[in-house]
C-alpha atoms as a printed R data frame, in Angstrom:
    type eleno elety resid chain resno       x       y      z
1   ATOM     1    CA   MET     A     1 -18.515  19.167 36.424
2   ATOM     2    CA   LYS     A     2 -15.397  20.598 35.029
3   ATOM     3    CA   ALA     A     3 -13.489  18.460 32.652
4   ATOM     4    CA   TRP     A     4 -10.662  17.905 29.778
5   ATOM     5    CA   GLN     A     5 -12.599  16.609 27.235
6   ATOM     6    CA   SER     A     6 -11.157  15.268 23.668
7   ATOM     7    CA   ARG     A     7 -13.839  13.581 20.701
8   ATOM     8    CA   GLY     A     8 -10.580  12.663 18.713
9   ATOM     9    CA   VAL     A     9  -6.893  13.189 17.442
10  ATOM    10    CA   THR     A    10  -6.633  14.599 13.729
11  ATOM    11    CA   THR     A    11  -3.275  15.694 14.978
12  ATOM    12    CA   THR     A    12  -2.019  15.773 18.180
13  ATOM    13    CA   LEU     A    13  -3.635  15.661 21.732
14  ATOM    14    CA   GLU     A    14  -3.556  18.651 23.077
15  ATOM    15    CA   ALA     A    15  -5.178  20.601 19.978
16  ATOM    16    CA   SER     A    16  -8.007  18.351 20.124
17  ATOM    17    CA   LEU     A    17  -8.746  19.067 24.267
18  ATOM    18    CA   ALA     A    18 -11.967  21.099 25.150
19  ATOM    19    CA   LEU     A    19 -13.034  22.020 28.839
20  ATOM    20    CA   ASN     A    20 -16.330  21.287 29.403
21  ATOM    21    CA   PRO     A    21 -17.056  23.658 32.540
22  ATOM    22    CA   ASN     A    22 -20.437  20.797 32.479
23  ATOM    23    CA   ALA     A    23 -19.610  18.254 31.367
24  ATOM    24    CA   PRO     A    24 -21.063  14.731 32.575
25  ATOM    25    CA   ALA     A    25 -19.649  13.559 35.866
26  ATOM    26    CA   PRO     A    26 -20.309  10.272 37.112
27  ATOM    27    CA   THR     A    27 -22.603   9.276 40.205
28  ATOM    28    CA   PRO     A    28 -22.833   7.023 43.462
29  ATOM    29    CA   SER     A    29 -25.186   5.702 41.912
30  ATOM    30    CA   SER     A    30 -23.160   4.424 38.299
31  ATOM    31    CA   LEU     A    31 -21.045   2.813 40.267
32  ATOM    32    CA   SER     A    32 -20.128  -0.855 39.946
33  ATOM    33    CA   THR     A    33 -18.597  -3.637 42.161
34  ATOM    34    CA   ASN     A    34 -15.752  -3.339 43.801
35  ATOM    35    CA   GLU     A    35 -15.677   0.851 42.025
36  ATOM    36    CA   LEU     A    36 -15.744   4.181 43.971
37  ATOM    37    CA   LEU     A    37 -16.317   7.728 43.243
38  ATOM    38    CA   ILE     A    38 -13.635  10.152 43.619
39  ATOM    39    CA   GLU     A    39 -13.083  13.617 43.298
40  ATOM    40    CA   VAL     A    40  -9.691  14.720 42.151
41  ATOM    41    CA   ALA     A    41  -6.893  16.773 43.835
42  ATOM    42    CA   SER     A    42  -4.039  16.028 41.360
43  ATOM    43    CA   ALA     A    43  -3.155  13.900 38.966
44  ATOM    44    CA   ALA     A    44   0.130  12.877 37.127
45  ATOM    45    CA   LEU     A    45   0.440  13.266 33.632
46  ATOM    46    CA   ASN     A    46   2.328  10.547 32.130
47  ATOM    47    CA   PRO     A    47   3.931   9.693 27.691
48  ATOM    48    CA   VAL     A    48   0.902   6.950 27.764
49  ATOM    49    CA   ASP     A    49  -1.765   9.225 28.114
50  ATOM    50    CA   ILE     A    50  -0.275  11.040 24.503
51  ATOM    51    CA   THR     A    51   0.308   7.264 22.706
52  ATOM    52    CA   THR     A    52  -3.469   5.652 23.479
53  ATOM    53    CA   ALA     A    53  -5.146   8.981 21.863
54  ATOM    54    CA   GLU     A    54  -2.568   9.633 19.175
55  ATOM    55    CA   MET     A    55  -2.704   5.660 17.701
56  ATOM    56    CA   GLY     A    56  -5.277   7.281 14.711
57  ATOM    57    CA   LEU     A    57  -7.915   3.977 13.399
58  ATOM    58    CA   LEU     A    58  -6.945   1.631 16.933
59  ATOM    59    CA   SER     A    59  -7.512   5.106 18.937
60  ATOM    60    CA   LYS     A    60 -11.134   5.779 17.389
61  ATOM    61    CA   LEU     A    61 -12.064   1.558 18.746
62  ATOM    62    CA   ALA     A    62 -10.786   1.899 21.530
63  ATOM    63    CA   TYR     A    63 -11.732   4.963 23.443
64  ATOM    64    CA   ARG     A    64 -15.334   5.683 21.089
65  ATOM    65    CA   GLY     A    65 -16.807   9.126 21.962
66  ATOM    66    CA   VAL     A    66 -16.303  11.518 23.812
67  ATOM    67    CA   TYR     A    67 -13.480  10.652 26.285
68  ATOM    68    CA   SER     A    68 -11.374  12.700 29.846
69  ATOM    69    CA   PRO     A    69  -7.613  11.649 29.132
70  ATOM    70    CA   GLY     A    70  -5.542  10.530 32.285
71  ATOM    71    CA   VAL     A    71  -4.983   7.517 34.893
72  ATOM    72    CA   ASP     A    72  -2.804   9.058 37.722
73  ATOM    73    CA   PHE     A    73  -4.390  10.302 40.554
74  ATOM    74    CA   CYS     A    74  -4.447  11.516 44.014
75  ATOM    75    CA   GLY     A    75  -8.951  12.968 44.893
76  ATOM    76    CA   ARG     A    76 -11.165  12.239 47.962
77  ATOM    77    CA   VAL     A    77 -13.448   9.236 48.488
78  ATOM    78    CA   ILE     A    78 -16.870  10.814 47.189
79  ATOM    79    CA   ALA     A    79 -18.893   7.326 48.287
80  ATOM    80    CA   ALA     A    80 -18.472   3.634 47.072
81  ATOM    81    CA   HIS     A    81 -20.015   0.458 45.967
82  ATOM    82    CA   PRO     A    82 -21.107  -1.847 48.472
83  ATOM    83    CA   THR     A    83 -18.956  -4.286 47.867
84  ATOM    84    CA   ALA     A    84 -16.198  -2.341 48.586
85  ATOM    85    CA   LEU     A    85 -17.326  -0.882 51.129
86  ATOM    86    CA   ALA     A    86 -17.091  -5.218 52.313
87  ATOM    87    CA   SER     A    87 -13.282  -5.590 51.118
88  ATOM    88    CA   HIS     A    88 -11.646  -2.967 51.706
89  ATOM    89    CA   PRO     A    89 -13.525  -0.744 55.175
90  ATOM    90    CA   GLU     A    90 -10.542   1.172 55.046
91  ATOM    91    CA   LEU     A    91 -11.724   3.079 51.905
92  ATOM    92    CA   LYS     A    92 -14.635   5.012 53.323
93  ATOM    93    CA   GLU     A    93 -15.941   8.708 52.271
94  ATOM    94    CA   GLY     A    94 -13.618  10.821 52.630
95  ATOM    95    CA   VAL     A    95 -10.856   9.326 53.072
96  ATOM    96    CA   HIS     A    96  -7.898  10.366 50.464
97  ATOM    97    CA   VAL     A    97  -6.388   7.951 48.293
98  ATOM    98    CA   PHE     A    98  -4.347   7.420 45.009
99  ATOM    99    CA   GLY     A    99  -3.378   4.711 42.180
100 ATOM   100    CA   ALA     A   100  -3.816   4.658 38.423
101 ATOM   101    CA   LEU     A   101  -7.009   4.012 36.170
102 ATOM   102    CA   SER     A   102  -6.644   0.426 34.773
103 ATOM   103    CA   PHE     A   103  -6.754  -0.419 31.254
104 ATOM   104    CA   PRO     A   104  -7.738  -1.563 28.870
105 ATOM   105    CA   PRO     A   105 -11.021  -0.978 28.884
106 ATOM   106    CA   PHE     A   106 -10.053   2.945 28.803
107 ATOM   107    CA   PRO     A   107 -12.030   4.591 31.232
108 ATOM   108    CA   LYS     A   108 -14.454   7.504 30.334
109 ATOM   109    CA   TYR     A   109 -13.774   9.529 33.216
110 ATOM   110    CA   GLY     A   110 -10.506  10.065 32.942
111 ATOM   111    CA   THR     A   111  -8.279  12.560 36.049
112 ATOM   112    CA   LEU     A   112  -8.097  15.151 34.059
113 ATOM   113    CA   GLY     A   113 -11.490  15.904 35.080
114 ATOM   114    CA   GLN     A   114 -12.540  16.343 38.393
115 ATOM   115    CA   PHE     A   115 -14.096  13.107 39.389
116 ATOM   116    CA   THR     A   116 -13.360   9.773 38.538
117 ATOM   117    CA   VAL     A   117 -14.105   5.916 38.889
118 ATOM   118    CA   ALA     A   118 -11.255   4.134 40.340
119 ATOM   119    CA   THR     A   119 -11.660   0.474 41.693
120 ATOM   120    CA   VAL     A   120 -10.254  -0.862 44.802
121 ATOM   121    CA   SER     A   121  -7.599  -3.176 43.150
122 ATOM   122    CA   ASN     A   122  -5.479   0.075 42.647
123 ATOM   123    CA   CYS     A   123  -5.609   2.785 44.358
124 ATOM   124    CA   VAL     A   124  -5.324   3.069 48.571
125 ATOM   125    CA   PRO     A   125  -4.856   5.511 51.220
126 ATOM   126    CA   VAL     A   126  -2.680   8.184 50.966
127 ATOM   127    CA   PRO     A   127  -0.444   7.338 54.262
128 ATOM   128    CA   ALA     A   128   0.512  10.997 56.651
129 ATOM   129    CA   GLY     A   129   2.673  13.286 55.589
130 ATOM   130    CA   VAL     A   130   2.411  12.525 51.829
131 ATOM   131    CA   SER     A   131   0.499  16.016 49.335
132 ATOM   132    CA   PRO     A   132  -1.227  14.644 46.766
133 ATOM   133    CA   ASP     A   133   0.446  15.915 44.497
134 ATOM   134    CA   GLU     A   134   3.773  13.338 45.732
135 ATOM   135    CA   ALA     A   135   0.844  11.020 45.683
136 ATOM   136    CA   ALA     A   136  -0.404  11.242 42.272
137 ATOM   137    CA   ALA     A   137   3.159  12.044 40.659
138 ATOM   138    CA   LEU     A   138   4.328   8.747 42.760
139 ATOM   139    CA   ALA     A   139   0.965   6.921 41.628
140 ATOM   140    CA   SER     A   140   2.076   5.280 37.820
141 ATOM   141    CA   VAL     A   141   5.813   5.985 37.703
142 ATOM   142    CA   GLY     A   142   6.740   3.975 41.178
143 ATOM   143    CA   PRO     A   143   5.726   0.720 41.504
144 ATOM   144    CA   THR     A   144   6.184   0.109 38.132
145 ATOM   145    CA   ALA     A   145   9.575   1.285 38.346
146 ATOM   146    CA   LEU     A   146   9.427  -2.104 41.738
147 ATOM   147    CA   GLY     A   147   8.274  -4.074 38.690
148 ATOM   148    CA   ALA     A   148  10.870  -4.247 36.977
149 ATOM   149    CA   LEU     A   149  13.555  -4.623 40.424
150 ATOM   150    CA   ALA     A   150  11.577  -7.503 41.048
151 ATOM   151    CA   GLN     A   151  14.623  -9.215 40.704
152 ATOM   152    CA   VAL     A   152  17.310  -7.166 42.092
153 ATOM   153    CA   LYS     A   153  18.944  -9.046 45.815
154 ATOM   154    CA   PRO     A   154  20.892  -6.891 48.575
155 ATOM   155    CA   GLY     A   155  24.994  -6.790 46.076
156 ATOM   156    CA   ALA     A   156  23.259  -6.108 42.786
157 ATOM   157    CA   LYS     A   157  24.964  -4.133 40.429
158 ATOM   158    CA   VAL     A   158  22.618  -2.161 38.574
159 ATOM   159    CA   LEU     A   159  22.266   0.218 34.887
160 ATOM   160    CA   ILE     A   160  19.592   1.920 33.862
161 ATOM   161    CA   ASN     A   161  18.730   3.423 30.870
162 ATOM   162    CA   GLY     A   162  16.444   7.135 31.210
163 ATOM   163    CA   GLY     A   163  17.225   8.158 34.531
164 ATOM   164    CA   SER     A   164  15.956  11.028 35.335
165 ATOM   165    CA   GLY     A   165  11.549  10.513 34.238
166 ATOM   166    CA   GLY     A   166   9.231   9.571 35.922
167 ATOM   167    CA   VAL     A   167  10.186   4.937 35.896
168 ATOM   168    CA   GLY     A   168  14.167   6.734 35.662
169 ATOM   169    CA   THR     A   169  14.310   8.666 38.864
170 ATOM   170    CA   PHE     A   170  12.447   5.943 41.020
171 ATOM   171    CA   ALA     A   171  14.778   2.662 39.634
172 ATOM   172    CA   ILE     A   172  17.102   4.372 41.293
173 ATOM   173    CA   GLN     A   173  16.291   5.298 44.447
174 ATOM   174    CA   ILE     A   174  14.387   1.979 44.393
175 ATOM   175    CA   ALA     A   175  17.698  -0.977 43.648
176 ATOM   176    CA   LYS     A   176  19.023   1.319 45.970
177 ATOM   177    CA   VAL     A   177  16.019   0.636 48.710
178 ATOM   178    CA   LEU     A   178  16.470  -3.010 47.540
179 ATOM   179    CA   GLY     A   179  19.920  -2.894 47.859
180 ATOM   180    CA   ALA     A   180  21.884  -2.848 45.120
181 ATOM   181    CA   VAL     A   181  25.650  -1.398 45.672
182 ATOM   182    CA   HIS     A   182  25.852   0.347 42.737
183 ATOM   183    CA   VAL     A   183  23.722   1.797 40.509
184 ATOM   184    CA   THR     A   184  24.593   3.664 36.766
185 ATOM   185    CA   THR     A   185  22.570   5.272 34.487
186 ATOM   186    CA   THR     A   186  22.439   7.494 31.428
187 ATOM   187    CA   CYS     A   187  21.087  10.603 30.978
188 ATOM   188    CA   SER     A   188  22.273  14.309 29.455
189 ATOM   189    CA   ALA     A   189  24.393  16.396 31.257
190 ATOM   190    CA   THR     A   190  22.371  18.640 32.424
191 ATOM   191    CA   ASN     A   191  20.044  15.538 34.603
192 ATOM   192    CA   SER     A   192  23.000  14.261 35.992
193 ATOM   193    CA   GLU     A   193  23.412  15.971 39.103
194 ATOM   194    CA   LEU     A   194  20.188  15.500 39.093
195 ATOM   195    CA   CYS     A   195  20.200  11.554 39.090
196 ATOM   196    CA   ARG     A   196  23.640  11.843 41.121
197 ATOM   197    CA   ARG     A   197  21.710  12.951 43.713
198 ATOM   198    CA   LEU     A   198  18.911  10.467 43.726
199 ATOM   199    CA   GLY     A   199  22.018   7.150 44.506
200 ATOM   200    CA   ALA     A   200  23.669   6.842 40.665
201 ATOM   201    CA   ASP     A   201  26.828   5.942 41.436
202 ATOM   202    CA   ASP     A   202  27.767   6.686 38.152
203 ATOM   203    CA   VAL     A   203  26.047   8.444 34.997
204 ATOM   204    CA   LEU     A   204  26.672   8.085 31.979
205 ATOM   205    CA   ASP     A   205  25.848  11.485 29.203
206 ATOM   206    CA   TYR     A   206  24.666   9.451 26.462
207 ATOM   207    CA   ARG     A   207  24.573  13.043 24.291
208 ATOM   208    CA   SER     A   208  28.370  12.581 24.553
209 ATOM   209    CA   MET     A   209  29.537   9.828 24.551
210 ATOM   210    CA   ASP     A   210  29.119   6.137 22.690
211 ATOM   211    CA   VAL     A   211  26.612   4.312 26.029
212 ATOM   212    CA   VAL     A   212  27.551   1.097 24.551
213 ATOM   213    CA   GLU     A   213  31.072   1.002 24.253
214 ATOM   214    CA   THR     A   214  31.578   2.928 27.398
215 ATOM   215    CA   LEU     A   215  29.549  -0.050 29.165
216 ATOM   216    CA   LYS     A   216  31.736  -2.865 27.423
217 ATOM   217    CA   SER     A   217  34.544  -1.309 28.746
218 ATOM   218    CA   LYS     A   218  33.509  -2.158 31.861
219 ATOM   219    CA   GLY     A   219  33.686  -5.086 31.724
220 ATOM   220    CA   VAL     A   220  30.819  -7.656 32.432
221 ATOM   221    CA   MET     A   221  29.402  -6.538 35.850
222 ATOM   222    CA   TYR     A   222  26.073  -5.803 36.136
223 ATOM   223    CA   ASP     A   223  23.408  -8.550 37.072
224 ATOM   224    CA   HIS     A   224  20.363  -6.052 35.484
225 ATOM   225    CA   ILE     A   225  19.722  -3.930 33.667
226 ATOM   226    CA   VAL     A   226  16.801  -2.194 32.763
227 ATOM   227    CA   ASP     A   227  16.231  -0.271 29.609
228 ATOM   228    CA   ILE     A   228  13.458   3.109 29.791
229 ATOM   229    CA   VAL     A   229  14.193   4.011 26.497
230 ATOM   230    CA   GLY     A   230  13.393   1.142 24.677
231 ATOM   231    CA   ASN     A   231  15.724   2.544 21.157
232 ATOM   232    CA   PRO     A   232  15.855  -0.699 19.113
233 ATOM   233    CA   GLU     A   233  18.876   1.553 17.102
234 ATOM   234    CA   LEU     A   234  21.379   1.731 20.439
235 ATOM   235    CA   LYS     A   235  20.897  -1.689 20.306
236 ATOM   236    CA   LEU     A   236  21.911  -2.754 24.512
237 ATOM   237    CA   TYR     A   237  20.250  -5.728 24.811
238 ATOM   238    CA   GLU     A   238  21.973  -7.177 21.511
239 ATOM   239    CA   ASN     A   239  25.226  -6.654 23.063
240 ATOM   240    CA   ALA     A   240  24.021  -7.073 26.649
241 ATOM   241    CA   ALA     A   241  26.596  -9.994 26.876
242 ATOM   242    CA   ALA     A   242  29.539  -7.860 26.800
243 ATOM   243    CA   TYR     A   243  28.230  -6.092 30.243
244 ATOM   244    CA   LEU     A   244  25.349  -7.793 32.622
245 ATOM   245    CA   LYS     A   245  26.217 -11.457 33.728
246 ATOM   246    CA   GLU     A   246  25.229 -14.953 32.898
247 ATOM   247    CA   GLY     A   247  21.911 -15.254 34.621
248 ATOM   248    CA   GLY     A   248  21.648 -11.341 34.927
249 ATOM   249    CA   THR     A   249  17.525 -10.185 33.133
250 ATOM   250    CA   TYR     A   250  17.273  -7.672 31.129
251 ATOM   251    CA   VAL     A   251  14.019  -6.237 31.361
252 ATOM   252    CA   GLN     A   252  12.895  -3.972 28.774
253 ATOM   253    CA   VAL     A   253   9.941  -0.747 30.441
254 ATOM   254    CA   GLY     A   254   7.725   0.100 27.300
255 ATOM   255    CA   VAL     A   255   7.858   0.510 23.605
256 ATOM   256    CA   PRO     A   256   8.359   3.347 21.444
257 ATOM   257    CA   VAL     A   257   5.195   3.719 19.748
258 ATOM   258    CA   SER     A   258   6.804   2.834 16.116
259 ATOM   259    CA   LEU     A   259   6.910   0.329 14.114
260 ATOM   260    CA   ALA     A   260  10.818  -1.071 14.386
261 ATOM   261    CA   GLY     A   261  10.306  -0.968 18.126
262 ATOM   262    CA   ILE     A   262   7.411  -3.095 18.315
263 ATOM   263    CA   LEU     A   263   9.340  -5.619 15.880
264 ATOM   264    CA   SER     A   264  12.871  -4.821 18.331
265 ATOM   265    CA   VAL     A   265  10.595  -5.887 21.124
266 ATOM   266    CA   ALA     A   266   9.136  -9.483 19.651
267 ATOM   267    CA   LYS     A   267  12.382  -9.903 18.220
268 ATOM   268    CA   ARG     A   268  13.999 -10.128 21.224
269 ATOM   269    CA   ALA     A   269  11.599 -11.343 23.203
270 ATOM   270    CA   THR     A   270  11.085 -14.761 20.473
271 ATOM   271    CA   THR     A   271  14.075 -15.176 19.457
272 ATOM   272    CA   PRO     A   272  16.297 -18.673 20.679
273 ATOM   273    CA   ARG     A   273  20.114 -17.452 21.505
274 ATOM   274    CA   CYS     A   274  20.529 -20.299 18.979
275 ATOM   275    CA   LEU     A   275  19.117 -18.768 16.123
276 ATOM   276    CA   GLY     A   276  20.719 -15.456 16.519
277 ATOM   277    CA   GLY     A   277  18.774 -14.665 18.941
278 ATOM   278    CA   GLY     A   278  20.217 -11.569 22.472
279 ATOM   279    CA   GLN     A   279  22.872 -13.362 24.894
280 ATOM   280    CA   ARG     A   280  20.705 -12.033 28.359
281 ATOM   281    CA   ARG     A   281  17.291 -13.146 29.640
282 ATOM   282    CA   PHE     A   282  14.784 -11.328 28.235
283 ATOM   283    CA   GLN     A   283  11.868  -9.213 29.985
284 ATOM   284    CA   PHE     A   284   9.014  -6.816 28.546
285 ATOM   285    CA   LEU     A   285   7.152  -5.289 31.757
286 ATOM   286    CA   LYS     A   286   4.384  -5.012 30.898
287 ATOM   287    CA   ALA     A   287   3.580  -1.891 34.187
288 ATOM   288    CA   LYS     A   288   0.937  -3.781 37.017
289 ATOM   289    CA   ILE     A   289  -0.355  -1.051 39.084
290 ATOM   290    CA   ASP     A   290  -1.891  -2.228 42.390
291 ATOM   291    CA   ALA     A   291  -2.396  -2.464 45.842
292 ATOM   292    CA   ALA     A   292   0.197  -3.526 47.377
293 ATOM   293    CA   SER     A   293   2.887  -2.225 45.117
294 ATOM   294    CA   LEU     A   294   1.453   1.512 45.622
295 ATOM   295    CA   ARG     A   295   0.715   0.347 49.358
296 ATOM   296    CA   LYS     A   296   4.912  -0.323 49.673
297 ATOM   297    CA   VAL     A   297   6.105   2.446 47.859
298 ATOM   298    CA   GLY     A   298   4.227   4.742 49.276
299 ATOM   299    CA   LYS     A   299   5.523   3.440 52.629
300 ATOM   300    CA   TRP     A   300   8.355   4.499 51.122
301 ATOM   301    CA   LEU     A   301   7.956   7.263 50.200
302 ATOM   302    CA   GLN     A   302   6.093   8.382 54.071
303 ATOM   303    CA   ASP     A   303   9.628   6.909 55.407
304 ATOM   304    CA   GLY     A   304  11.766   8.963 53.836
305 ATOM   305    CA   LYS     A   305  13.643   6.644 51.809
306 ATOM   306    CA   LEU     A   306  12.756   7.446 47.705
307 ATOM   307    CA   GLN     A   307  11.926  11.329 47.728
308 ATOM   308    CA   VAL     A   308   9.500  13.043 44.505
309 ATOM   309    CA   VAL     A   309  10.484  15.269 40.867
310 ATOM   310    CA   ILE     A   310   8.583  17.285 39.646
311 ATOM   311    CA   ASP     A   311   9.052  18.724 36.713
312 ATOM   312    CA   GLN     A   312   6.644  21.525 36.776
313 ATOM   313    CA   LYS     A   313   3.307  22.203 38.175
314 ATOM   314    CA   PHE     A   314   0.165  23.195 35.963
315 ATOM   315    CA   GLU     A   315  -3.654  24.834 37.093
316 ATOM   316    CA   MET     A   316  -6.519  22.986 35.575
317 ATOM   317    CA   GLU     A   317  -6.406  25.689 33.007
318 ATOM   318    CA   ASP     A   318  -3.655  25.148 30.944
319 ATOM   319    CA   VAL     A   319  -3.584  20.658 30.587
320 ATOM   320    CA   PRO     A   320  -3.044  21.701 26.924
321 ATOM   321    CA   LYS     A   321   0.236  23.653 28.313
322 ATOM   322    CA   ALA     A   322   1.195  20.431 30.227
323 ATOM   323    CA   VAL     A   323   0.617  17.826 27.615
324 ATOM   324    CA   GLU     A   324   3.040  19.985 25.051
325 ATOM   325    CA   LYS     A   325   5.437  19.903 28.350
326 ATOM   326    CA   LEU     A   326   5.436  16.419 27.807
327 ATOM   327    CA   ARG     A   327   6.042  16.294 24.764
328 ATOM   328    CA   GLN     A   328   8.953  17.684 24.493
329 ATOM   329    CA   GLY     A   329  10.634  14.729 26.052
330 ATOM   330    CA   ARG     A   330  12.481  16.666 28.486
331 ATOM   331    CA   THR     A   331  10.807  16.231 31.511
332 ATOM   332    CA   LYS     A   332  12.914  15.499 35.013
333 ATOM   333    CA   GLY     A   333  10.560  12.845 37.177
334 ATOM   334    CA   LYS     A   334   6.792  13.846 36.884
335 ATOM   335    CA   ILE     A   335   4.542  16.590 35.561
336 ATOM   336    CA   VAL     A   336   1.789  17.232 37.480
337 ATOM   337    CA   VAL     A   337  -1.677  19.224 37.024
338 ATOM   338    CA   ASN     A   338  -3.337  20.266 40.597
339 ATOM   339    CA   VAL     A   339  -7.413  19.616 38.454
340 ATOM   340    CA   THR     A   340  -9.539  20.597 42.275
341 ATOM   341    CA   LYS     A   341  -7.936  23.996 44.680
């Protein structure tokens, strides 16, 4: 099969990638319990594709040899293990599915190859009317945004730090679907109109204002905060008592790959209030991509309650350019790769 492969990163992921036209492909006989063999139509990129590849020795231990990156996909079921069909008869040969590969352990056959192997717990049939590109772009970030907003009730006021990226564009919309009456988000002025179009009531340009001081001036108004950026220097959580109601929750999605970022999350999660910790409940979200979440966000997309924002589409031959664009950190929504035409 044709697949982008890396033997290990010495500088950047994109520099390490090589397109192998004759890469070994998974076969029906190689499938294990509850696994599906899938021909990938579209794949979507995530920052984790870069970070997990560029952790030095940790990456080498995790991947152990040649591998194809990528976890989000939409594709067609080629074969299913008997146990997969027994428990999920709808996932039969020929059905188009979307989802995300689970890790760890890190997959050998990533979604930037023509064929991959997924489990029945991490993919579902594509809803009618949803394109392969839309489904792939929804696969990880839709369920992640849903998980970050799980505690939001009708009538809530929500703050989303980082509204124009993959998770953020869905978080704005899902907050409104769940009944939020007000959504504030942060982004650059360039992306403010996009965020408003997706449902944001108030948009704060983090480049032209002090976000924390601006939030303080609004008073204690928010019931829930989702922090997708996770910048410890901003001290958004440390000052949350000035704008997040007592009993509200501050959810951090992901962590910057730096010692300061990791230490910040650890401190926020473990330091009690009496010892100088935060004054509001803190939750670090570990993204869980499961069939139930995929079905829910897929149905909302089918019903027109959500829309997918795709910044740019790339052909299979241009994957290094796609990764380079993702690295720039200015993506509106998602970057999608057309793997198989």
